[in-house]
N, C-alpha and C positions, 0 to 999 in steps of 0.2 A: 825554666821548668823545674819543679820541685823534685826532691828525691823520690817522693811517692809516685810521681808520674813515671819516672824511669823504672821503678820496680814493677809497676803495673805493666808497662810496655815489655819489660824483660820476661815476665811470667807468661805473657800472651804468645811470645815468639820463640821461646827457648826450645821448642820441640820441632821446629821447622827445618828446612834444608841446611846443609853445611854452609852454603853461601849466605843465608840469612844469619847464621850464627856468627859469621865474621863481622857482619854489620852490627850485631848486638854487642860484640866485644868492643867495637869502635865506640858505640854509644856509651858503654859503661866507662871506658877510659876517658872519654870527653867529660862525662859527669864528674869523675874524680878530679879532673883538672879544674872543672867549673867550681868545685867546692873549695879548692885550696889555692887557686891562682887568680891573679888579677892582671889586667892589661897594663900597658905602660902608664896610663893615667890613674891607675888604681880602680878602674871600673870593672866590676864583675862581668864576665862575658855571659850574656843571657842567651837562652835558646827558646825557640818558639814551639808551641804545641803542634804546629804543623809538621815538625820532625817526625812525630809518631806516625802520622798519616802517610808520610812519604815512605817510611820504612815498611809499612804494611802493604803499600800498593806498588812501589817501584823497586825492583831488586836488580836493576840492570847494571849498576855501578857500585863499588864499595862504599862511596860516600852516600849518606842518607839524606842530605840536603843538597839543593842546587848550589853550585859554586857561586861565591860572592866575590866579585872583582874588587880589588883594592886600588884600582887605577882611577885617579881623579880626572886625568886628562882626556883628550879627544881620542876616540877609538876609531880605527881605520876601517874603511869600507872596501873590501876586496870584491872583485867580480866573482860570480858563481864558479866559473871555471878555474880561476886562479886559487880560490880558497880551498880547492880540493887538494892542493899540494903542500899545505901548511903542515910542518912537522909538529909533533906534540910532545910535551914533557909535563911534569907536574911538580909542584912545590907547595909548601904551606906557609902561611903567615897569619898573624892576628892583627886585628884592627883596633884602634884606640877610640872608635866611635861607639856611641850608644844608640840602640835602635828602638823603634816603637813596637806596639803589640802585634802588628800584622807582618812583621819582618821575620822570615825564617832564617835565624842566624846559626852559624857554625863557626867554631874557632879555626876550622880549616878553610882557607881562602884560596881561590884559584885566580891568579893574575896573569896577564898576557904581556909578553915582551913587545909584541906589536898586536894589540887587541884587534880582533876581527869582528866587525859588527854585522856582517852578512854571511850567513851560511849558504853553501851551494844548494841549489835546487837539484835534488837527486832525480835520476831517471825513474820511470815507472817500475814498480816492483819493490821499492824501498819501504821502510816502516811507515805506518800510518800515523796521523796526528792523534794524540791522546787527550785532546781537549782544547777548545778554543773559547774565547770570551768575546762578547760583543763590546766590551769596553777597551779593546786593544787600540793603542794609539801608535802613530808613527814616530820613531826616534832614530836618527841616523847613528846612534852610538850603541854599542853592545854593553849596556849597563848590567849590573848585577841583578840576579833573579830574586834578590831579597827585598825588592821594592814593595812598599805598602801600596795598596790599591788607591790610596788617597794622595800619593805623591806623584807630582807631575814629572819630575826628573830626578830619580834616585841614582846615586852613585857613591860608592865608597871612596873616602878621601884619605885613607891612611897612607902616610908617606913611608911607613916601615914595611910595606908589602914587598915580597920577593918576586923576582921575575919567574914566571912559570909559563908553561906552554899554552897554546891555544888549540883546542880540539875542534876539528872541522866536523861538527855535528851535522848530520844529514837532515835536510828539510823533508819531512814526510809528504806523501801525496795526500790528496783530499780523502777524508774519511768516508764520505758518501760516494758510493759506486752504484752503477746500474745493477739491478737485481732482476735478471731475466725470468726468474721463477715467479715473479709477481705480474708479469705481462699477461694481458687478457688472452692472447692467442695461445700462450703456453699453458695457462690454467685450463683453457678449453681442451687442449690436447691431452693433458693429464686426466681430466675427468672422463674423456672419451675412452682412454686406455683402461681406466679403472672401472668402466661400465656404469658410470654415474650419469645423471641427467645434466645436460649442458645446453647452452645457446649457440647455435651455429653462426658462421660468418654472415649468413643471410638473415640472421635474427630469427631463426626457426628453432623452436624448443624441441630438443631431442630427448625422448624419455630414457630412463635408466634401463639397464639390462640385468634384471635379477635372475637368479638361478631358478629355472622352472623344471618340472618333472620331465623326463626324457620321453619323446614321442614314440620310442620303440619299446615301451614297457610291455605292450601287448604282443610283441613279436619275440618269441622265445628262441630265435635262431642262434644268437651269440650268448644268450643268457647274461647280458651286460650287467644287470643289477645284482646278479649273484657274484660276478667278478669284482665289481666296484660298488660298494655300498653307498647309500645316500650320504652318510657322514663323510666318507672319503671323497665322494664327488664334490661335496660342498668345500672341503679343504683344498682340493685341486683348483676349484674355481677361484677361491680367495687368493691363493698363491700366484696363479696365473695373472690375475688382475693387479697384483702388487708389482708386477714387472713394469717399471715406469717408462721404459723405452720400447719403441716399436720394434727395433731390431732384436731385443730380447724376447719379445713375444713370438716373432717369426722364428727365432732360433729354437724356441720350445716346440713350435709346430713341426719343423723339419726333423727334430729328434724323436718325435712321437708318431710320425707318418712314414710308412715304408712303401716305397714305389718298386714294383716288380713288373717285368714284362707280362703282357696279357697272355693267357694260356690257350684260349679258344675264342672263336668268332661266333657270337650268338645271333648275328643279323647278317643278311646278305647285302652288305654295303661295300661297294668297290672303293669308295673314297672315305673310309672311316678315319677320323682324326685321333681316336683313342689308341694309345700305344702301351699304356701302363695300367696296372691295377694297384689301387692304394689300400693298404692295410693300416688300421688306426689302433693306437695303443694309449693307455693311461698308466702311469706309474703308481703302484700301491705298495707301500712297505718295501720299496726298493726293487720291486718286480714289475715288469711291463705286462699289463693285462690287455688282451685284445678285445676291442669293442667295435660296435658298428659305427657307421659314418654319422647317423643321426644322433647317437648317444655322445659321440665325441664332440660334435658341433654344439649340441645343447649344453653339455657340461662346461665348455669354455665360452659359450655364447659368441661364437665366431661364425662367419658366413663361408660359403663354398669358395667365393672369390678370394677371400683372405687366405684360405689354405692353399689355393692354386698359386697365387702370387708368391707366397712364402716358399713354396717348392721350386718355383722358377728361379728364385734368388739364391738357391743353394749351389755352392761351387762344387767342383770335383772333389775337393778335400772335405766336404761336409760342413763348411763354414758359411754362414749366411752373409750375403752381400750387404754392405752398409747402405742405408737409405741416403740417397744423394740429393734429395729435395732441400732447397735452401742452402746448399753447401757450395754453390758456384761462386767464383770471385766476381764481384761487380765490375762492370766495364769501366766505371769512373772511379774506382778505388785508388786512393793516393798511394804511391810507392813508399817503401820504408825510407828511401833517401830523401824524399820530399818532406816526410814527417820529421826526419832528423834535422833538416835545415830549420824547420820551425822551432824545434826544441832547442837547438843551438842558439837561435836568436833570442829566445826567452832567457836562456842561461846567461846572456851577456849583461843583463840588467842587474845592478847591485840591489840586494834586498836586505832588510833590517828586521830585527826581532820585534815582537810585540812590546809596546812601551810599558804597559802596566802588568801584563799577565804572562811574562816570559817563563815563569816557573811552572805554569800549568798548560801552556800551549806552545807548540812548535811552529805555529803559523808565522810566515814572513810577510813583509810589506814592501812594496815598491814605492818609488818616488810619488808623493801626493799629486804632482802635476801631470802624472802619466794617466792614461786610460787605454783600453783595448783598441780604440780607434787610432790613437796616436801610435801605439806599438805596431798595429797592422800596417799603417802607412809607412813606417820606418822599415818594416819587413818587405813591403812592396818595392821600396827604393833599393833594398839589398838585392832583391830578385832581378831588378832591372840591370844592376851592375854585373850580376852573374849570368844575365841573359837566360833566365829560367822563368817559367810561368808561375805567378803567385797563386796561392789558394784564397778562397773567399774569407771574409771576416768571420763568418759563422764557423768555418773549419778551424780557423786560427783560435777562436774562442774555445772550441772543444779541446784542442791540445793544451791551451792555457789552463783549463780547468783540471787537467791531470795533476797539476802541482798545487800544493796547499799555500798559495800566495794570494795576496789581495792588494788593494790600494788603500792608502791611509785616508780615513775620514774622521775628523775630530768628533769625539763623543764625550759625554759626561762620564765621570767615574761611576762605577756601579759597586754598591756595597755588597760584599760577599756574604755578610751575615744576613742581610735582608733577602738576598737571592736564595740562600740556603733555606731560610724560613718559608719562602714562597713555594719551594719545591718539596717540602717535607709532607709526609702523610699526616693524618689526623693525630695518631698516637705520638709521633715524633714531635709534632708542633706542641702538644700538651706538655711533653717532657722538657722542651726548650723554651716554653713560653716565658718563664721568669727571666731567663738570660736575655731573651729578645726584648722584653719590656725594659730591662735595664739599659740595653743598647739604645733603644728609642729615647729613653729619658736622658741619657748622656748627649745624644744628638740634639735634642731640643734645648738642653741646658746651654750647650755651646752656642747655638743660634741666638738664644735669649740674651746671653751676656754680650754677644757681638752687637746686637741691636741696642742694648743699653749703652755700650761704649759709643756707638754712633750718635745717639741722641745727646749724650753728655759732651762729646767732642764738638758738636755744633754750637753749644752754648758756652763752652769754656775754652778760652784762647790759650790757657796755660797747659792744656791737655792735647797731646797728639795721639791719635788712634789710627792704626793702619794694619793692613794685611799684606803679605808678600808671598810670592811663589816664583819658581824658576820655570820658564817656558820650555817646551820641547825644543830640541836643538834646531837651529835655523841653518840650513846648508847653503853654501855660497861657492860658486855662482848658481843662480836659479833662473832658468829661462826656457825658451821654446826651441832652442837649437837641438837637433836630433842627437848629435854626438855627446852632448853633455850628460845624457842619461847613463852612458856607459862608464863614466869616470868618477873617481872619488872627489869629494868636495870638501872645502874648508868648513869647519864647525864654528858657528857663532852662538853665543849664549846671551840670554836676556833674562835678567832678574827684574821682575815687575813689583813695584810697591804702589799700593792704592791707599790714599788717605781718605778714610770714610767720613771724616769731618768736613773737608772742603772739596772732595771729589777730585783731587789732583792725582794724576797718574805719572809715576816716574819709572823709567826703564833704564837700568844699568846694562850697558852693552859692551861685550868684549869677545874676541875670537880666541881660538885655541892656542895661538902663538903668544897670547898675553896672560893667560891663566887657565886653570882647570875649572871644575864646577863642584868643588867640595865645600867643606865647612869654612875654610879660610876665605874663599871668595865671597860666600854668602855673608859671613860675619863682617867682612871688611866693608861691603856695600851698606849693610844696615848701620854699621858704626858711623860711616860718613854721612848717611842720611839723617840720623838722629842728632849727630853733633852739629849739623848745619842749622838746626832749629835751636837757636841759642836762648830763647825766652821761655821755653816750656819747663814745667815742673813735674809733669807726669807723662809717662810713655806707656802706651798699651798696644801690643801687637798680637796678631793671630796668624797662624800658619798651619799647614798640615804637620803630621808627626814624622817627617822623614828623618830618620836617625843619623844619616850620613851627612846631613846638611845643617839642620838647625836644632834638632832635639838631641843635643849631646853636650859634653863637657867643654868643648872648644867654643861653642856659641855662648854657653853660660859664662865662660871666662871673659869673653868680649863684653857681655852686658855688665859684668862687675867692673871691668876696666873703664867702660864708657861712663858709668854713673859716677866713678871716682874723678874723672877728668872734665866732665860736663859742668859748665859754670852754674847752672840753675836746676838741673834735673835731680829730683829727690827719690823717685820711685819708678821702677820699670816692671810692668806686668807682661808676661809672655804666656798666651793661652793657645791651646791646641784644639783643633776640630776633632770630632769623633771620627775614628778611622772609617773610611769608605763614604763619608758624608762631608766632604771638604769643599762644597760649593761656596765660592767667594767671588768678589768683584774682579780679582785678578784673572779668573777664568774667562770672564767676558772680554777683558782687554786682550787676552791672547787670541780669542776667537775673532775679534775685530782685526787684529794684525794679520791673521791668516787669511781672512776674507779680502783684505786690502791688497795683500801681496800675491794673491792667487793668480792674477793675470798680469802682474807687473814684473818684468825681469829685474833681478838683483845680481850684479856681477862683481861687487866688492863688498866687504863687510860694512863699510860706511853707508852702502845703499839701503841697508835695513833701517838705519836711523830715520831717513826721510819717509820710508813706508810707515814707520811707527808714528811719526808726527802726523801723517795724513790720515791715520786710522780714526781719529776723532777730531771734530771741529768745535763742538759745544760740550760743556761750557768752556773748555780750553783744550788745545792739543796736548797730547802726552809729551812730557819732557824726556829727552834722551840724554844720558850722561855716559860718554865713552870711558872705558877703563883701560889702563895699560898695566903692564906687569909690576911697575913700582907703586901701584895704588893698593896692592893687596898685602895684608899683614899676616905674619905667621903666628896665629893664635894657638896652634898646636904646641909649639915650643913654649909659649908663654904659659899655657895651662899646665904643662908637665913640670915646669919649674916653680910654680906658685901655688897650685891648688891640688887638693885630693877630693874628688867628687864621687868616689866609689860608693858612698852611702846613699846616693840619690837613686830612687827606683825609676829610671828614665822611662821604662816601657809602660808604667802605670800612671804617671803624672799627667794631669790635664791643665795645670796652671802652675807657673813658677814665678816667684817675685824676688826682686833685688832692691835693697834699700841703701841709700847713701850713708845712713847712720851706722849700718852694719856691713862693713866692706868685705868681710869674710863669711858672712852668713847667707844662706839660701833658704827661702821659704817656698814650700810646694804643697799642692793639693792633689789628692787622688781623685776626688770628685768635686764638681763645682759647688755642691751644697755642703761640703765638709769644711773643717777648720784647717788652717795652715799648719804644716809641720816644719820644724826648723832643723837645719843641718849646718854645722860648722865645716867649711871646706878649706880651712887654712892648712897648708901642708907643713908637716913637722920636719924640722931641719936639725942636723947635728952641728953644734957650734953656732956661730953668728950667721943669721940669714943674709943672703946676698940680694941686692936689688937687681931685678931682671927687667931690662928695657924691652919694649915692644919692637920687634925686628920686622924687616920686609920679608915677604914669603919667597920672592924671586929676585935674583940679581941681574937677570937678563931675560930676553925673550925665550920662549920655549921652542924646542925643535919640532919639526913636522916629520912624521914617519916617512921613510923613503918611498913606499908605493904611492902614497898620497901626493908627495912632493913631485914625483914624476908626472902624475896625472895633471896636477895644477900647471906644471911647466908646459905640458902638452897643450893645454887650453890657451896658454899665452902664445905659444909658437904657431899654432894653426889658426890664430885670429878669432877663436871662438868668443873671447871676451870683447874684442873689438866689434864683432858683429852685434853683440848685445847692445853695446853703446850706440852704434849707428842707428839701430832700430828704435831705441828709446829716446833719441835726440840728446843724449848726454855726451860727455867727453870720453870717447873710447880710448884715446891714447893715454889719458890720465888714469883710466881704469886699469889699463894694461901695465903701466909703470907702477901703479900702486900695488898690484898683485905681485909683480916681480920684486918690489920692495919688501913685501911680506915674506916672499920665498927666500930672499937673501938675508 
């Protein structure tokens, strides 16, 4: 963000509340740091224009942007109830990754000592959701909210992040609630109370009750029109009809009708029922004026029965008795204890954040293999154990809808620029038309160059063209056993590479004990893939612009190292899709894998490999390559020791090129139709430069967080994994021993 943007934002917000002023002080201090400081790799820390919008709309925390996690590794899934007790602290750190245009960055990062990927579902009455998106995807990891909408699995990979607390943010309830004011019967009641025309329950049209001249005008006994003028009479009628409750209108009646014992008997009736005489009054300028009965009823447009019933409902203290119609408790109403059992059962299922839109939505997602029918069957089993009657599926669904949770359904990315343009008014569209057309032009240019590479790769054996993407986390074990839904699972990562020239699909597979999912892992897999093609001279790859994985200095250093050690490779081109429009062949591969594994149990990480191979038969099955911790290289350290890439505008580039003839030069484009710009990335040293060798990223397997470790051990001890193996016809004992091998 430029200094002009910060000044504009400051001028807009400098006169608001003191709390907002604190946020502005934070923004200005960060801007000063941004101008004079660099991160560890020399990269200027960029910020997104989304920061301004967040400042203007959300003032609930001192930080103006969503926290960005610096943890590469697997993040733990706590049950809803357990995550309520997680203590919170805060710390700051800076990342050495560069991010793309749609990432809202801040130099303040929040990391978790044991990151929690599922927030607890709160009880009814908590805060509501502030926005949800149809592009939400399921991800069992609590990744940073700075993800671009085009990134399938964003995660910050800075190893320098400090441990900080995890905040148990509450999951809001659904935003949409029943509005009884819009119900037809309530609208009918309100119209009747206001004296307006309405349609009765029996579909009979009832006319309005306008104010008419009093029938007693020719009777001068009380001189009503002299006491209450027509203007005051009209005013009383309007105010009376504005009383929206029947009890309020009855209260008005009993305070303006006086009942006194009758003074004389005018008829010789032995069994007369009349005991009282009524005097009628209307208030004018604070004084009660006595009027006749006909004048009183015609002014308020009420009937004799309405007055009589209102007087009958007056208590000895002069307070009207409340109308009890519709207030009785239904005979079949569920007790609070019964509803609490349903809520407690829903709370036991681990939920995860939105995969793409966690910064704009608080909605949570349950396991994709779950649905309401399965949850209700599990609830009925629980009721049988406790010997209590279960509720119906419909009632269970009603309670479930109290919470802002859903089930994961894979969906295509949605471009927020295109959606914003669609929702704009005519004037707003005209103002943003030029920006929108530029966005469409960049999108079409990216697709055009992808198609050109595809055609050229088919005819040129010395050219390799591919795209790659990291799939949403695969949880293990996965199956139909009821108890598995309540436990944390092992995270498995799948980096998919699709060769657009020969239609080969390669999946690099590893679990969270072997590596994380940051730039080191992504760069190592691409390095191994390109290096294995020994006869190529040109390499062209396309991906989304995820700054924490491939659009950063670490991945660039890998490309420069790769082209220097490859025997025949002379040029590498890395192109990026336009943000929000990253449809590629890898997405289809991921969709096929998810469809294939939907009804197949997977109870060890290696089980995913077979599912991936079976996902496609023609032209060839997908190839699976398992990775271990010693297959990943530390390109972060290699970058810090050899290169200075702070001059590269990472968030703006769409094309970056590396040449074998220029080992320290990087060429980049801001637009596909523009010329290349050159940057020398050689790091300046004092004295004689040292030769830095490429090192391994990990020396041993990575540990599993204790809560997840206990859950996985529980699945081994109670034979959950063995049951999966027995049902699928595979070797359960081997599965169990393999899982214990992973745990130890």
